[in-house]
N, C-alpha and C positions, 0 to 999 in steps of 0.2 A: 211333260212331266221332267224335272232339272234332277240328274242322279250325280249326287259327290261319290267319286272312286278316292279309296284311298287304302294307301301302300304303307304300312307302318315296319319301321324298324326300330332296334332298340335306342338308338339315337337320329334318328331321321324319320322324315314323314314326305311322302311323295302324293301329291292329289289331282286329279283332273274332273272337272265340273264338266258333267254333258246336259245338253239339250236332247232329248229322247226323240221328242218330234223330229228333228231332222238330223240326229245322232252328230252334229257339231259340239266341238270342245269348245266352251265358251271362256274357258280360264284352266291353267294348269300352274303348278309350282311344287315348290320343295321346301320344308325345312330341314336344317342340318345344325349339328354341334346342339342337339337337346340336353338338357342338363347343364348347363354352361352358360355364362352370363353374355358369351358374346354369340348367342344361336343368331343362324343367316335365315332369312326368310324371303325366298325370291319366286318373285309372282310374274305369270307371263298371260297377257292376254294377245289376240294378235291385231297386226296392222297398230300396236302400241309400245313403245317403250318398254324394256322389261324395269320389273320395280324390285329394289334389292333393302332391306330392310335387317337390321343387326339391334337384336335385343336380346334381355335375360330371358329363356324359355327353360325350365327348369325341368318340366315334365309334360307328358303328352296332351295332358288335358289344356293344358295354358297354350301348347302348338296350336291344338284345332281351335280353340279360341281367336288366336291370331290368324289361321286361315281364313275364319268365318269373319272377322273383322275386315282381312282385305278384301273377301268376295263381295262385300256389301260396301268398301268405302266408298265415297262421294264422288273421288275422282280416278281412283283405279278398280274399283268394281264394277261387276257385271251383273250385281243383283238388288233388288230395293230392300230385301232384307231377308233375316235368314229363314224365313216363313216360303222363302219362295225355294228352297230344296225341301224334295218329297221325299229323297230316298237316300241311302247311303249305301255302298257295295265295298266291301274289305276282300286282299287278297289276303288268303290264309295258305300257309306252303302247306303246311299237312293236314289231310283229316282221315289219315289211319283206314281202318277198315269200316269207319263209323258212317262216313259220308261218301258216298256215289255219285252226287251233285250238288248244285249249289241249293243254301236254303236259308230260309229268313232266322234271324238271331231269337233266340229267346232263351229263358235258364238254364234248357234242356241243353241246347247246342253249346253255349258259354261253357256249363259241366263239361262236355266231352273234349273241347278242344284244351281245357285246362289237362285232364286227364293224357293229352297228345304231347303235353312239354316235353315228356322223356325221349319223343321220336325227334322231335326239332325244337333242342332249347337255345338255340340261338334266334327263331323265329318267330315261334307260337306264342312265347311270351311277350314279345313284343307287338305281334298282330292284336293281341289280347287289352294291349293298354290303348291300342287305337281303339277298339271297339266300347272300352269303358269311357274314353275321353269323349268320343263321339255320343255315347247316352248322358255324359253329364251336361254336353254344351246343346244336344238337340233332342231332349227326351221323348219327345214325340213322335219322332221321325223315324219309319220302320230301317232296319239294317238288315243287310245280305251280306254272306259269307260264300266266299269261289274260294274252292281248294285248287290247289296245282297240282293234287295227288289225285282226284277226283276222277279225270277223264279215263285215269288209266285203271280203275276197278272193274273195268271190265274184261281185263286179262284172265286168262284161266288159268289153274293152280299151276299147269306143266310152263306158264311164262314166269309167274309170280314167286315159286316154292325155291329154296334155297336145300341143296342134296346137303344138308345138317340133318342131326337129330330132330323130328317131330317135335318133340317135348318144348324147343325151343321157340317153335312157332305158336305153340297151344299157349305156351305160361307167358311169353315176351313181345308174339306179334313179328318177329324175327323175320322179314320176307322183301320181297323188291315191293316197293311203292311207287317207283319213278315221281318223275317233275315235270314242270314246264306243260303242264296239262293244259294249261288255257290257252298258250300259244299253239302246241299241237293241233287243241282242236280247232281252235280260230284257222290257222291257215290250209288244214285239209278242208274246209268247209270252203274258204276261198279259192281251193286248187278246184274244187269240184265245180263250181261257180264258174271260172275260168274255161274249164275244157268241156261246159255244156253239157256236162254228164249227171246223173244221180249218185249222190255219195254213198249211197247202198249198193253201187254195183262194182266202186273202186278198191282196188290195192294200192296204198298209197306208203313210201317212206318219206317220212319230214325228218328235216333236219334241222335243229333248232342250235344254232352256232353262234356262243357270243362268248361273253370270259366264261362262262360255264355254258355246258354245251350237251345236247342229248339228242339220239334219234328214236323215233317210233314207228312201229308197224301198225299202221291202220288198215285194217281188212273190215270193208262193208262200213264205215263209218263209225269203227270202234277201234279202241286201242286193245291190240292183239300182243305185243311186245316193246318193251322201251328198255334203253341203254341205262339209264341212271337206277339206283338199287333202293333200298333200305334207307339211304340218304344219297347226297349229289356229288360222293365222292366217286360211285363207281361207274364205268362204260368208258366214254371217250375221253383223250388226253384233252384237257383244258388250258385256259390262262396261266392258273396256278395249281390246278388239282392234277393230280397225277394218275385219274381213272384206273382202269382195269391191270392188277399186277398180282403175282402169286400170294395167297395171304401169310405165307410163311416170311416173306419179305420183314413183317411186322416184328415178331421174335428176334428173328437174325437181328434184324438191326437194332435191336434195344441191347443184344448181348452184345454185339460188337462195338456201337458206339457209345453203351453206356447210356442209353436216352431215356427218359421214362414215355410213359403210353401216351401221355398228352403231350411232348414232344414230338414224338412220331406221328401223330394225329394232324399236329399244326404242319411239320414237314409235308405231310402228304396233301393237305388241304391247301396250305398258304405259299410254299416254297416247291413246288412242284411243275410238272407241265411244261408249258412254254416257256416258262421263265428258267426253270431249272436247266432246260437242253439246251436252249439258246444262249442262256447267260446275259441276255439281254433284256429281255421286258415281256410280260404276258402279253403285251398289244401286237396283235397279228399286224396289224400295219407297220409297227416300227421293226418287227422282225420281216416282214417281206421287203423293208427299204435296207436292211443291214445283209438279206440274202443277195440280192442286186448290187451290193457293192463289193461280193465277194466272201463274204461271212460265211464260211464252211460250219458252223457249230448253227447258224441262224437257218441255213438250208437244212440240216439235219432235223430238228427242231419242225419246220413247216413239212418234210416230209412226213417223218411218225405223225403228224398230225393230221396229214392229210388220207395217208395210210390207215389209220382206225375208224376214219368216217367210212372210208371204202370198205373196208371190212365188215362195218356194223350194217351196211347197204345190201351188202352182196347174203349177208345172213338172214337178213330180213325179204328179200325178195325167195331165198330157200324157206323160209318159215311161212311166208305166203301162199308160195305154188307161182310166183308171178307178181308183175307190178305192172300198176297203169301210169304213174306220174312219182317221180321223185321232186320234193320240194325242199329249197333252200330258204333260211330265215336267220333273223336274229340280228345282231351288230355285223358280226363276221360274216353271217353265210349272206345277208343281204348286199354285202362291199366289197367284198375281197373276191373279185373276177377269177384272180390268180387261184384262189384255193379251191372254188366251183371245176376250175379246168383242170388241176391236179387232180381233183376227185374223180372225176368224170372220166378222164383219159383210159384209167382202168376198169370203164365197166362197158366197153365195146361188146363184151360177149353177149350181154342182155340185150345189145341193140339202142346203148345210147351214143348218139351222134351230137358233140356240141358245136354249136356255131360260132365261132370266135366273136363275130360281129355282134350278135344278140348277147351274146356273155357279157361283152363289154359295157354295153347300156347301162344307164343309172336311170332308175323309175321308182317314183312312190308307187306305183300301180303293177298287181301280177304280171307277169312276163314269161315267154317261153324264151328258151336259150340253148333249144337243139334245132337241128336241121327239120324240115320240113317232112322230111322219111327217115325221121328216127322211130324206132319203133316204142319209146319210152320219152314221154315228154318230162323234162327236166323243166321245173320250174322256180322262179324266184318269187317268194308273196311275203311280202313285209307284214310283219306281225302286227296285232293291237290287241293285245292283252286286258288293257283297260276297257276297250269298248267291247269287248265279251263279257266282261264284270259286269260295266253299267248295264248292257244287254239282260244279264242275268237277273240282276236285281230289278231292273223294269219290269220284265216278265213275274216275276216273284212276288211282287206287289200288286201287282194288276190282277194277279189271278187271287190274292188276298181279296181285294175288294170286290173283286166276282163274286164270290163267295158270300162275301157279308153283305152282297144287296139282293143274294136267293132268298 
């Protein structure tokens, strides 16, 4: 079965086509600047030159049509025709309390996703446009949706409720939802495989550290707690997001700086974090480079960033009454040996002993970066959210086919 994985944004769309027999990526690419007359489609097939096409793409239906045309292109494509696509899987950021697992798309599912627009106004409407665009171009192909929040629906109320009047939870569902669920789910399973132990026996802290960042406490294969909250703003210090802060900062800043609520929201989401403290960049690579050149603001930003991660790891070890493994993943987590070293140097109390040589190695495979006598294994596990989406989609479509044949 060939599964097309779609991640639709408001003005962009990413795709990967999987052969599920081998789980190989047959092709991948992206469409940028949707809604403009100079939209860009970039298409990649392994061992072939990248293809780049500029054209007018005014909405997502046309974007999907362009993707399908490229996948079946006589010269650049990998499929004979679009009938070779047997299923489509979509990433959807917010599933609220409605979805605790991936599901096949039907009218009821689409209605529920629309009801959640208020919880993810920048993401869920765009994902819905992707779903509708696929329906238009591939009306007979089953679609599945995989939610960033679903994995965290196993959290107990003591983890997900905020200490505010419960009427706000009952009326508006204000609570912790958590995000990056597909990544935390994927890397925790890969970590268990690497360690050769059943996931159900393990206590794992996963650290998805990219421009957006979150930690999760995964106890016996289920999310017990996670750092992001009702929105992706809560938790760790990130590239441009502030992470945790005193809520009173918001009204105080509004009054002192004569800002609107939207302006403060923009400040906390787009102009804070590494960018604000370093004064240089939201990119950890540039911050580390500046720190090496003696820039003290960059050093402070780096130390704050690492300290927040270390605090969350420590709190989750306490929450789970122990830990078997700590996992780093995503762009910064996988590639910054300097950050991993800074985070782990404060975890020796728990029996974490980093091996400098192992930490410096780069690989696309899971690897251990602690010494052989470290009581806790620290792993670097490359994430693959698209593969998890493809697997869930494949499983759902297979299960539906088996039920029909019974």
